[in-house]
C-alpha positions as a printed Julia matrix, in Angstrom:
202×3 Matrix{Float64}:
  -0.11   0.17   0.15
   1.42   3.36  -1.26
   2.1    6.02   2.26
  -0.59   8.97   2.62
   1.16  11.73   2.82
  -0.34  13.2    5.59
  -3.39  12.37   7.47
  -6.54  14.18   9.53
  -6.43  14.9   12.75
  -9.92  14.66  14.61
  -9.05  16.07  17.97
  -8.35  19.49  19.92
  -5.58  18.08  22.14
  -2.1   20.07  21.32
  -1.08  17.34  23.42
  -1.05  14.51  21.22
  -0.45  17.27  17.95
   2.83  17.34  19.55
   2.92  13.51  19.94
   2.2   13.33  16.51
   4.83  15.47  15.36
   7.12  13.74  17.58
   6.32  10.46  14.64
   7.05  12.87  12.25
   3.23  12.48  11.11
   2.46  15.64   8.67
  -1.21  16.15  10.17
  -4.09  18.54   9.46
  -6.8   19.21  12.19
 -10.23  18.25  11.77
 -12.16  19.73  14.04
 -15.92  19.58  15.08
 -18.21  22.93  13.92
 -19.89  24.92  16.66
 -23.11  23.28  15.67
 -21.56  19.84  16.35
 -22.52  18.87  20.06
 -18.79  17.54  20.2
 -19.1   16.95  23.75
 -22.55  14.14  24.01
 -20.43  12.02  22.35
 -18.69  11.98  25.64
 -21.41  11.14  27.61
 -21.11   7.77  29.94
 -23.89   4.9   29.34
 -25.34   2.76  32.0
 -23.36  -0.01  33.34
 -20.89   0.13  30.66
 -16.98  -0.3   31.47
 -14.26   1.68  31.05
 -12.58  -0.14  27.67
 -16.26  -0.41  26.8
 -16.79   3.22  26.74
 -13.23   4.85  25.83
 -13.72   2.43  22.36
 -17.18   3.15  21.93
 -15.86   6.63  22.13
 -13.79   7.41  19.91
 -15.21   4.93  17.37
 -17.76   7.82  17.95
 -15.88  10.54  17.26
 -14.53   9.09  14.13
 -17.95   8.69  12.79
 -18.63  12.22  12.63
 -15.23  12.76  12.11
 -15.76  11.44   8.35
 -18.83  12.51   8.52
 -17.56  16.85   8.4
 -15.06  15.55   6.43
 -17.72  14.77   3.29
 -19.74  17.79   4.37
 -16.93  20.08   4.24
 -15.69  18.2    0.38
 -12.01  17.79   1.72
  -9.64  15.35  -0.31
  -9.27  12.06   1.05
  -7.23  11.07   3.93
  -6.77   8.83   7.3
  -8.24  10.48  10.12
  -7.21   9.42  13.54
  -9.22   9.55  16.85
  -9.07   9.41  19.84
 -10.11   9.72  24.0
  -8.85   8.96  27.07
 -10.52   7.83  30.31
  -9.33   7.52  34.16
 -11.24   4.24  36.17
 -10.85   3.56  39.38
 -11.91  -0.22  39.28
 -15.46  -0.07  36.76
 -15.72   3.63  37.45
 -15.09   6.35  34.98
 -13.2    9.88  36.04
 -14.06  11.74  33.45
 -13.23  15.6   32.87
 -13.77  17.07  36.01
 -16.88  20.48  35.65
 -14.98  23.26  37.85
 -12.61  23.39  40.21
 -14.27  21.59  43.77
 -14.97  18.58  41.14
 -11.72  17.43  40.25
 -10.08  18.11  44.42
 -12.17  16.27  44.65
 -11.33  13.46  41.95
  -7.94  14.44  43.15
  -8.73  13.47  46.55
  -9.65   9.63  45.41
  -6.45   8.9   43.0
  -4.03  10.35  45.7
  -2.65   7.55  47.05
  -3.84   4.83  44.85
  -3.61   3.09  41.99
  -5.75   3.82  38.77
  -5.84   2.94  35.3
  -5.96   5.31  32.73
  -7.36   3.9   28.47
  -6.57   5.07  26.17
  -8.24   3.97  22.37
  -6.96   4.89  19.23
  -8.85   4.63  15.95
  -7.18   5.47  12.03
  -9.84   5.03   9.74
 -10.39   5.84   5.89
 -14.26   5.91   3.5
 -14.64   2.2    4.86
 -11.44   0.85   6.74
 -11.39   1.34  10.71
  -8.04   0.23  12.7
  -8.06   0.58  16.25
  -6.15  -0.13  19.73
  -6.64   0.14  23.33
  -4.26   0.77  25.72
  -4.69   0.46  29.7
  -1.48   2.26  31.69
  -1.53   1.47  35.52
  -0.19   4.64  37.97
  -0.21   5.19  41.5
  -0.61   8.98  43.0
   1.79   9.39  46.72
  -0.86  10.2   49.11
  -1.59  14.12  48.76
  -2.68  16.67  51.18
  -5.75  19.02  50.16
  -3.46  21.62  50.65
  -1.85  20.21  47.73
  -5.19  19.31  45.71
  -6.45  22.89  45.85
  -3.47  24.42  45.05
  -3.27  22.34  42.01
  -6.57  22.76  40.76
  -6.5   26.3   41.6
  -4.09  26.76  38.31
  -6.86  25.63  36.38
  -4.53  23.1   34.63
  -7.33  19.66  35.54
  -9.91  21.65  33.61
 -10.44  19.27  30.32
  -8.7   16.41  31.73
  -9.69  13.44  32.43
  -9.25  12.43  35.91
  -8.66  16.12  36.46
  -4.93  15.85  35.96
  -2.57  15.56  32.76
   0.49  13.17  33.63
   2.74  16.09  31.47
   1.97  18.99  33.8
   2.64  19.29  37.32
   0.82  16.36  38.42
   3.85  14.29  37.14
   5.31  14.65  40.52
   2.5   12.96  41.64
   3.12   9.89  39.61
   4.96   6.95  41.96
   4.5    4.27  40.11
   3.99   4.51  36.2
   3.53   0.65  34.29
   2.49   1.0   30.42
   2.89   3.8   28.02
   3.77   7.48  29.0
   2.39   8.7   25.68
  -0.76   7.13  25.97
  -1.48   8.45  29.75
  -0.61  12.41  27.85
  -3.83  10.91  25.07
  -2.05   9.24  22.05
   0.21   5.83  22.71
   2.87   5.95  20.4
   3.17   2.68  20.16
   0.02   1.7   19.29
  -0.27   4.18  17.33
   2.55   3.75  15.14
   1.68  -0.28  14.34
  -1.85   1.3   13.02
  -0.48   3.45  11.11
   1.95   0.87   9.7
  -0.87  -0.81   8.49
  -2.05   2.05   5.95
   1.52   2.49   4.75
   3.57   4.31   7.3
   7.35   3.48   7.61
   6.94   3.98  11.33
């Protein structure tokens, strides 16, 4: 298969863009329009496991991006989508709604292990390649003052589990098993495997 020259990144995450740059992949944004209810795609379903949730959301994002590409009449190219969630057992810790919510989440994560699940999918009009990466992270015990100071920076907002390991919260991760880039939002190894199937020599 001939290697595509570039792909669409259907994500607003600057971290995912940076990680694709790290792989040397040329990418163009394919972002939701103001009319699209992107947040609705991330709504949880009762009884859904974290793995099923993150894979379903990623597939839904890819379907939405395909429709967007067609509606805009843009040139054909593979589309990359991803979604990340944090889980304690079967319970999903989504993005916090405010600083107090972020503090409550971080208090739950303090001194214990949690999972970070990232699903990634690369698709064209008629083909999809997908993968799931699961990492385990343990935070050191944290004081209420540490947690509040972090929440007050605004960094937890918009992040699953109310933290970004690439930011200040990385200092709390005493144990990490898995993929650091996956915890950031795009597992490089799994992404490279998918892209090889489309012809990129990674």
